[in-house]
C-alpha positions as CSV (number, residue, x, y, z in Angstrom):
1,X,82.3,-77.0,54.6
2,X,81.1,-74.4,52.3
3,X,80.0,-72.2,55.1
4,X,83.4,-72.5,56.7
5,X,85.1,-71.5,53.5
6,X,82.8,-68.4,53.2
7,X,83.4,-67.4,56.8
8,X,87.2,-67.8,56.3
9,X,87.0,-65.7,53.0
10,X,85.1,-63.0,54.8
11,X,87.7,-62.8,57.6
12,X,90.5,-62.6,55.1
13,X,88.7,-59.8,53.2
14,X,88.1,-57.9,56.4
15,X,91.7,-58.2,57.4
16,X,92.9,-57.0,54.0
17,X,90.5,-54.1,54.1
18,X,91.7,-53.1,57.6
19,X,95.3,-53.3,56.5
20,X,94.8,-51.2,53.4
21,X,92.9,-48.6,55.4
22,X,95.6,-48.4,58.1
23,X,98.3,-48.1,55.4
24,X,96.5,-45.3,53.7
25,X,96.0,-43.4,56.9
26,X,99.6,-43.6,57.8
27,X,100.8,-42.3,54.4
28,X,98.1,-39.7,53.7
29,X,99.0,-36.3,55.2
30,X,96.4,-34.9,57.7
31,X,94.0,-32.3,56.5
32,X,95.1,-29.8,59.1
33,X,98.7,-30.0,57.9
34,X,97.8,-29.3,54.3
35,X,94.9,-26.9,54.6
36,X,96.0,-23.3,53.8
37,X,95.8,-20.9,56.7
38,X,95.1,-17.2,56.0
39,X,97.7,-15.1,57.7
40,X,98.1,-11.3,58.3
41,X,101.0,-9.1,59.2
42,X,100.8,-7.1,62.5
43,X,103.1,-5.1,64.7
44,X,104.3,-6.7,67.9
45,X,106.6,-5.5,70.7
46,X,110.1,-6.9,70.6
47,X,110.6,-6.0,74.3
48,X,108.7,-4.6,77.3
49,X,107.6,-1.0,76.5
50,X,106.5,1.0,79.6
51,X,103.6,3.4,79.6
52,X,104.3,6.9,78.3
53,X,107.2,5.7,76.2
54,X,108.0,7.1,72.7
55,X,108.1,4.0,70.4
56,X,111.2,3.5,68.3
57,X,111.9,1.1,65.5
58,X,114.1,-0.9,67.9
59,X,111.1,-1.7,70.2
60,X,108.8,-3.2,67.6
61,X,108.7,-5.6,64.6
62,X,106.4,-7.1,62.1
63,X,105.0,-10.6,62.7
64,X,102.8,-13.0,60.8
65,X,99.8,-14.4,62.7
66,X,96.7,-16.4,61.7
67,X,93.9,-14.3,60.6
68,X,91.6,-16.0,63.1
69,X,93.8,-14.6,65.9
70,X,93.8,-11.0,64.6
71,X,92.5,-8.6,67.3
72,X,90.3,-5.7,66.4
73,X,92.2,-2.4,65.9
74,X,95.5,-4.3,65.4
75,X,98.3,-2.1,64.0
76,X,99.6,-3.5,60.7
77,X,102.3,-1.0,59.8
78,X,105.4,0.2,61.6
79,X,104.6,3.8,60.4
80,X,101.5,3.7,62.6
81,X,103.5,3.2,65.8
82,X,107.0,4.7,65.5
83,X,107.2,8.1,67.2
84,X,103.9,7.6,69.1
85,X,103.5,7.3,72.9
86,X,102.3,4.2,74.7
87,X,99.2,4.6,76.8
88,X,99.7,1.3,78.7
89,X,102.5,-1.1,79.5
90,X,103.1,-3.4,76.6
91,X,104.7,-6.9,77.0
92,X,107.1,-8.6,74.6
93,X,105.4,-10.2,71.6
94,X,102.1,-8.4,72.5
95,X,100.2,-7.3,69.5
96,X,99.9,-3.5,69.4
97,X,96.4,-2.0,69.0
98,X,95.5,1.5,68.0
99,X,94.1,2.4,71.4
100,X,97.4,1.5,73.0
101,X,99.0,4.6,71.4
102,X,98.6,8.3,71.1
103,X,100.4,11.0,69.0
104,X,102.6,13.6,70.7
105,X,100.1,16.2,69.7
106,X,97.4,14.5,71.7
107,X,99.6,13.4,74.6
108,X,98.2,14.0,78.1
109,X,101.6,14.8,79.6
110,X,102.9,18.3,79.0
111,X,106.5,17.0,79.0
112,X,105.8,15.1,75.8
113,X,104.7,18.2,74.0
114,X,107.9,20.1,74.6
115,X,110.5,20.0,71.9
116,X,113.8,18.3,72.8
117,X,116.2,20.8,74.4
118,X,113.4,23.2,75.4
119,X,111.6,23.9,78.7
120,X,108.1,24.9,79.8
121,X,107.7,28.0,82.0
122,X,104.4,29.3,83.4
123,X,103.8,33.0,83.8
124,X,100.9,34.4,85.9
125,X,99.0,37.4,84.6
126,X,98.0,40.2,86.9
127,X,95.0,41.4,84.8
128,X,93.2,40.5,81.6
129,X,95.3,42.9,79.5
130,X,98.3,40.8,80.1
131,X,96.7,37.8,78.4
132,X,95.7,39.3,75.0
133,X,92.2,39.9,76.3
134,X,91.8,36.2,77.1
135,X,92.0,35.3,73.4
136,X,95.3,33.4,73.0
137,X,95.2,29.6,72.9
138,X,97.5,26.7,73.1
139,X,99.4,26.5,69.8
140,X,99.5,30.3,69.3
141,X,102.7,32.3,69.2
142,X,103.2,35.5,71.2
143,X,105.8,38.2,71.8
144,X,106.6,38.8,75.5
145,X,106.9,42.4,76.7
146,X,108.1,43.8,80.0
147,X,106.6,47.0,81.5
148,X,109.3,47.9,84.1
149,X,108.3,49.1,87.5
150,X,108.7,52.8,87.9
151,X,109.8,53.3,84.3
152,X,107.8,54.6,81.3
153,X,109.6,52.3,78.9
154,X,108.5,48.8,77.6
155,X,111.0,46.2,76.6
156,X,110.7,43.3,74.3
157,X,111.8,40.2,76.3
158,X,111.2,37.4,73.7
159,X,109.7,37.1,70.3
160,X,107.6,34.4,68.6
161,X,107.2,32.1,71.6
162,X,104.9,29.1,71.5
163,X,102.0,28.9,73.9
164,X,101.9,25.3,75.3
165,X,99.0,25.7,77.7
166,X,96.6,28.2,79.1
167,X,95.4,27.7,82.7
168,X,96.4,24.0,82.4
169,X,94.5,23.4,79.2
170,X,96.8,22.0,76.4
171,X,94.3,22.0,73.5
172,X,92.6,25.0,71.9
173,X,89.0,25.7,72.8
174,X,86.3,26.3,70.2
175,X,84.1,28.1,72.7
176,X,83.8,31.9,72.9
177,X,86.2,33.2,75.6
178,X,84.6,34.2,78.9
179,X,85.7,37.8,79.3
180,X,84.3,38.0,82.8
181,X,86.5,35.1,84.0
182,X,90.0,35.6,82.5
183,X,92.6,33.0,82.8
184,X,95.6,33.7,85.0
185,X,98.4,31.3,83.8
186,X,100.1,30.9,80.5
187,X,102.7,28.3,79.9
188,X,105.4,29.0,77.2
189,X,107.9,26.8,75.4
190,X,111.4,28.3,75.7
191,X,115.0,27.2,75.9
192,X,116.8,27.4,79.2
193,X,118.4,30.8,78.6
194,X,115.1,32.4,77.6
195,X,113.4,30.8,80.7
196,X,116.0,32.6,82.9
197,X,115.2,35.9,81.0
198,X,111.5,35.5,81.7
199,X,112.1,34.7,85.4
200,X,114.2,37.8,85.7
201,X,111.7,40.0,83.8
202,X,108.9,38.9,86.2
203,X,110.8,40.4,89.1
204,X,111.4,43.7,87.3
205,X,107.8,44.5,86.3
206,X,104.7,43.4,84.6
207,X,104.7,40.8,81.8
208,X,102.4,41.3,78.8
209,X,101.8,39.2,75.7
210,X,101.3,40.3,72.1
211,X,99.5,37.7,69.9
212,X,101.2,37.0,66.6
213,X,99.3,36.1,63.4
214,X,99.0,32.4,62.5
215,X,99.0,33.4,58.8
216,X,102.5,33.3,57.3
217,X,103.7,36.6,55.9
218,X,103.5,36.7,52.1
């Protein structure tokens, strides 16, 4: 009889313990729900952004993501992306990375280096004297002269014109110019009217460049 009572008491205690444990687990919040999650702010695309597109504030937004999902080189500020060009296609809600973007200065496409409303025109030199002895570089400014065929006079066609490219190169070179192998093409940034002036001048004679100082006049 005593053994029966002890067995019955043990079963009752086990039942009570199980009930209390079950009740506690139902009421207690899960650890995953209460544990703090470190989050960071990143820049994501609000819409599809094609390659070679200039990013505007309407295309991107800030988003909060778990720190564990943060990708290397993620952009964390809108100032880091607005005004830059995309180097790849970017999908909506995709996190923007620094290697997805490039500045206009470093853009591979010439069309992205031209100021709005301007044009690029390429002039071909006939000899090295036309090219400031092979010394002008992209980013320099030049005056454009015209030596008219059959006339002793020289005319100023344009003044203070930006050199966009030299023989297809859009960045300045740090190497000493090779005087034995002069370049032949110079690309200038001009408005449409000045582009027409240069095209007409080429038909009238020989174009020459005068390199301007990069040091502002005092």
